[in-house]
KOLKE-956874 format. One record per residue (C-alpha): residue number from 1; x, y, z. Coordinates in nm, 4 decimals. Layout:
N
<NUM, <X, Y, Z>> ...
// end
This chain:
228
<1, <0.0000, 0.0000, 0.0000>> <2, <0.1364, 0.3420, -0.0955>> <3, <0.1901, 0.5499, 0.2227>> <4, <-0.0767, 0.8077, 0.2977>> <5, <0.1949, 1.0295, 0.4467>> <6, <0.3618, 1.1016, 0.1106>> <7, <0.1810, 1.4378, 0.0672>> <8, <0.2827, 1.5407, 0.4203>> <9, <0.6423, 1.4518, 0.3378>> <10, <0.6380, 1.6465, 0.0110>> <11, <0.4914, 1.9515, 0.1851>> <12, <0.7420, 1.9128, 0.4676>> <13, <1.0375, 1.9289, 0.2300>> <14, <0.8973, 2.2525, 0.0854>> <15, <0.8391, 2.3850, 0.4361>> <16, <1.2004, 2.3139, 0.5318>> <17, <1.3213, 2.4800, 0.2124>> <18, <1.1261, 2.7917, 0.3095>> <19, <1.2983, 2.7986, 0.6484>> <20, <1.6404, 2.7479, 0.4900>> <21, <1.5676, 3.0260, 0.2442>> <22, <1.5308, 3.2692, 0.5324>> <23, <1.8882, 3.2106, 0.6459>> <24, <2.1714, 3.4316, 0.5254>> <25, <2.5256, 3.2996, 0.5328>> <26, <2.6015, 3.4628, 0.8675>> <27, <2.3133, 3.2710, 1.0282>> <28, <2.4595, 2.9253, 0.9734>> <29, <2.7062, 2.9354, 1.2629>> <30, <2.4511, 3.0745, 1.5073>> <31, <2.2737, 2.8520, 1.7606>> <32, <1.9710, 2.6499, 1.6634>> <33, <1.7002, 2.5551, 1.9116>> <34, <1.8850, 2.2271, 1.9744>> <35, <2.1389, 2.2519, 2.2570>> <36, <2.4946, 2.2331, 2.1277>> <37, <2.3966, 2.2482, 1.7625>> <38, <2.4284, 2.5396, 1.5258>> <39, <2.1907, 2.5813, 1.2376>> <40, <2.4626, 2.4276, 1.0203>> <41, <2.4516, 2.1152, 1.2389>> <42, <2.0756, 2.0907, 1.1903>> <43, <2.1075, 2.1197, 0.8141>> <44, <2.3941, 1.8706, 0.8019>> <45, <2.1800, 1.6237, 0.9957>> <46, <1.8811, 1.6806, 0.7661>> <47, <2.0954, 1.6152, 0.4589>> <48, <2.2542, 1.3030, 0.6052>> <49, <1.9179, 1.1774, 0.7295>> <50, <1.7852, 1.1858, 0.3731>> <51, <2.0666, 0.9562, 0.2619>> <52, <2.0118, 0.7328, 0.5661>> <53, <1.6464, 0.6911, 0.4740>> <54, <1.7456, 0.6182, 0.1154>> <55, <1.9412, 0.3256, 0.2607>> <56, <1.6245, 0.1974, 0.4265>> <57, <1.4251, 0.2404, 0.1065>> <58, <1.6950, 0.0461, -0.0790>> <59, <1.6726, -0.2290, 0.1830>> <60, <1.2938, -0.2411, 0.1464>> <61, <1.3142, -0.2460, -0.2327>> <62, <1.5979, -0.4967, -0.2774>> <63, <1.5829, -0.7088, 0.0372>> <64, <1.9551, -0.6456, 0.0920>> <65, <2.0222, -0.5231, 0.4458>> <66, <2.1343, -0.1617, 0.4171>> <67, <2.1614, 0.0134, 0.7555>> <68, <2.0878, 0.3813, 0.7907>> <69, <2.4399, 0.4541, 0.9171>> <70, <2.7543, 0.2458, 0.9459>> <71, <2.7524, 0.3243, 1.3206>> <72, <2.6410, 0.5909, 1.5642>> <73, <2.9963, 0.7246, 1.5589>> <74, <2.9882, 0.7499, 1.1805>> <75, <2.6545, 0.9305, 1.1998>> <76, <2.7881, 1.1864, 1.4464>> <77, <3.1136, 1.2354, 1.2555>> <78, <2.9228, 1.2895, 0.9328>> <79, <2.7172, 1.5661, 1.0896>> <80, <3.0267, 1.7407, 1.2245>> <81, <3.2057, 1.7129, 0.8915>> <82, <2.9181, 1.8427, 0.6828>> <83, <2.8320, 2.1233, 0.9260>> <84, <3.1773, 2.2727, 0.8626>> <85, <3.1054, 2.3276, 0.4922>> <86, <3.0619, 2.6835, 0.3636>> <87, <2.6934, 2.7875, 0.3631>> <88, <2.6505, 2.7696, -0.0135>> <89, <2.7903, 2.4166, -0.0218>> <90, <2.5759, 2.3078, 0.2728>> <91, <2.2629, 2.4442, 0.1042>> <92, <2.3571, 2.2480, -0.2069>> <93, <2.4104, 1.9330, 0.0002>> <94, <2.0628, 1.9607, 0.1536>> <95, <1.9033, 2.0113, -0.1875>> <96, <2.0962, 1.7279, -0.3505>> <97, <2.0137, 1.4848, -0.0694>> <98, <1.6458, 1.5744, -0.0930>> <99, <1.6502, 1.5161, -0.4671>> <100, <1.8127, 1.1753, -0.4139>> <101, <1.5415, 1.0889, -0.1618>> <102, <1.2696, 1.1900, -0.4061>> <103, <1.4251, 0.9653, -0.6697>> <104, <1.4459, 0.6745, -0.4232>> <105, <1.0799, 0.7118, -0.3288>> <106, <0.9841, 0.7064, -0.6961>> <107, <1.1701, 0.3757, -0.7381>> <108, <0.9526, 0.2047, -0.4769>> <109, <0.6963, -0.0395, -0.6119>> <110, <0.3745, -0.0922, -0.4217>> <111, <0.4821, -0.4261, -0.2649>> <112, <0.8092, -0.2681, -0.1452>> <113, <0.6239, -0.0485, 0.1026>> <114, <0.5281, -0.3597, 0.3026>> <115, <0.8876, -0.4821, 0.3398>> <116, <1.0369, -0.4859, 0.6896>> <117, <1.3586, -0.3000, 0.7737>> <118, <1.5270, -0.1741, 1.0930>> <119, <1.6080, 0.1789, 1.2017>> <120, <1.9449, 0.2772, 1.3462>> <121, <1.7887, 0.2266, 1.6913>> <122, <1.7012, -0.1321, 1.6026>> <123, <1.3265, -0.0815, 1.5707>> <124, <1.1519, -0.2804, 1.2985>> <125, <0.9467, -0.0687, 1.0586>> <126, <0.8017, -0.1137, 0.7130>> <127, <0.8892, 0.0744, 0.4000>> <128, <0.5612, 0.2608, 0.4386>> <129, <0.6849, 0.4076, 0.7682>> <130, <0.9855, 0.5754, 0.6074>> <131, <0.8092, 0.8809, 0.4588>> <132, <0.6603, 0.9495, 0.8021>> <133, <1.0073, 0.9234, 0.9575>> <134, <1.1196, 1.1929, 0.7167>> <135, <0.8114, 1.4016, 0.7985>> <136, <0.9189, 1.4102, 1.1610>> <137, <1.2626, 1.5294, 1.0552>> <138, <1.1698, 1.8054, 0.8139>> <139, <0.8724, 1.9566, 0.9961>> <140, <1.0416, 1.9603, 1.3364>> <141, <1.3886, 2.0647, 1.2229>> <142, <1.2417, 2.3536, 1.0242>> <143, <1.1365, 2.4873, 1.3656>> <144, <1.4785, 2.4061, 1.5140>> <145, <1.6449, 2.6380, 1.2626>> <146, <1.4927, 2.9281, 1.4593>> <147, <1.4360, 3.1174, 1.1364>> <148, <1.0895, 3.2490, 1.2175>> <149, <0.9139, 2.9190, 1.1443>> <150, <0.7152, 2.7807, 1.4387>> <151, <0.4755, 2.4943, 1.4982>> <152, <0.1922, 2.7383, 1.4262>> <153, <0.3096, 2.7173, 1.0627>> <154, <0.2736, 2.3371, 1.0591>> <155, <-0.0620, 2.1933, 0.9426>> <156, <-0.2776, 2.0843, 1.2344>> <157, <-0.3097, 1.7256, 1.1128>> <158, <0.0695, 1.6994, 1.0935>> <159, <0.1055, 1.8469, 1.4419>> <160, <-0.1489, 1.6004, 1.5805>> <161, <0.0360, 1.3134, 1.4136>> <162, <0.3620, 1.4358, 1.5677>> <163, <0.2050, 1.4336, 1.9147>> <164, <0.0674, 1.0850, 1.8407>> <165, <0.4193, 0.9756, 1.7481>> <166, <0.5707, 1.1140, 2.0689>> <167, <0.3160, 0.9281, 2.2798>> <168, <0.3814, 0.6075, 2.0836>> <169, <0.7539, 0.6417, 2.1561>> <170, <0.6869, 0.6985, 2.5258>> <171, <0.4516, 0.4006, 2.5368>> <172, <0.7076, 0.1715, 2.3719>> <173, <0.9630, 0.2744, 2.6326>> <174, <0.7066, 0.2624, 2.9136>> <175, <0.7916, 0.6266, 2.9869>> <176, <0.4539, 0.7905, 2.9318>> <177, <0.4226, 1.0890, 3.1701>> <178, <0.1347, 1.1083, 3.4183>> <179, <-0.0611, 1.3597, 3.2099>> <180, <-0.3706, 1.3849, 2.9984>> <181, <-0.3171, 1.6429, 2.7311>> <182, <-0.5855, 1.8473, 2.5552>> <183, <-0.5697, 2.0652, 2.2450>> <184, <-0.9168, 2.1647, 2.1295>> <185, <-1.1113, 1.8416, 2.0812>> <186, <-0.7912, 1.6326, 2.0669>> <187, <-0.6728, 1.4309, 2.3664>> <188, <-0.3627, 1.2276, 2.4499>> <189, <-0.2548, 1.0286, 2.7522>> <190, <-0.4397, 0.8841, 3.0478>> <191, <-0.2549, 1.0437, 3.3387>> <192, <-0.3832, 1.2326, 3.6402>> <193, <-0.2528, 1.5824, 3.5530>> <194, <-0.4714, 1.7674, 3.3034>> <195, <-0.2761, 1.9939, 3.0671>> <196, <-0.4449, 2.2003, 2.7956>> <197, <-0.3508, 2.4607, 2.5412>> <198, <-0.3280, 2.5490, 2.1724>> <199, <-0.2031, 2.2697, 1.9501>> <200, <0.1246, 2.4477, 1.8583>> <201, <0.2064, 2.4882, 2.2290>> <202, <0.1259, 2.1220, 2.2908>> <203, <0.3406, 2.0101, 1.9977>> <204, <0.6328, 2.2257, 2.1083>> <205, <0.6132, 2.0936, 2.4643>> <206, <0.5965, 1.7218, 2.3896>> <207, <0.8722, 1.7389, 2.1255>> <208, <1.1030, 1.9184, 2.3675>> <209, <1.0882, 2.2471, 2.1771>> <210, <0.9089, 2.4403, 2.4498>> <211, <0.8917, 2.4573, 2.8283>> <212, <0.5130, 2.4646, 2.8352>> <213, <0.4564, 2.8237, 2.7330>> <214, <0.0883, 2.8790, 2.6545>> <215, <-0.0271, 2.5692, 2.8432>> <216, <-0.2544, 2.5539, 3.1459>> <217, <-0.2496, 2.2735, 3.4018>> <218, <-0.4088, 2.1882, 3.7338>> <219, <-0.0632, 2.1429, 3.8863>> <220, <0.3075, 2.1953, 3.8080>> <221, <0.4114, 2.0788, 3.4634>> <222, <0.6367, 1.7713, 3.4799>> <223, <0.9685, 1.7308, 3.3068>> <224, <0.8879, 1.5204, 3.0040>> <225, <1.0971, 1.2241, 2.8874>> <226, <1.3090, 1.2727, 2.5792>> <227, <1.1344, 1.1956, 2.2553>> <228, <1.4328, 1.1060, 2.0359>> 
// end
């Protein structure tokens, strides 16, 4: 079955490109919203992630095991190396990697989407999960660039799916916080602390991109587990 998330992924790549387009060369070495990472680090990761997901698509399409990265050390070294490129070269790297990913998606046949592969964390997923994995990267890291793009610029259905994903990760790790979270008519969690607010504030909080600004609760907000 062809993934329903393909349109979200396509829009997410355009959304990221908009955020990148707001950066001038001098912005690349400035801090992103991710501790310890500059904007150049974020972009280097986004480019390398595209190639890592191409590896998974290749695995799904050919049946030949093709890990995302050779190792965690290789992943980290690749980000550091690419983040040191001049801004024009780093922009080109992001664009080229995205184009390679688009080509790899186009090579997938319908049965390939059902093939099972493993992420770099060892979790088994299907080919159909890979576009959603990229969605998480491009929509969230566009915010991390701190270029005037916020979660309020992300479609509500994508935001809701991101919050769903965070809760799925917490559930798998048995780390779900003791909260029940409300955003309009949407609800997540089964805990004892009620937390409510606008969807962008909820998305920022659960993804670790906000400290709970704009949220209301009937007690102190807890420190949430890491998402990724």
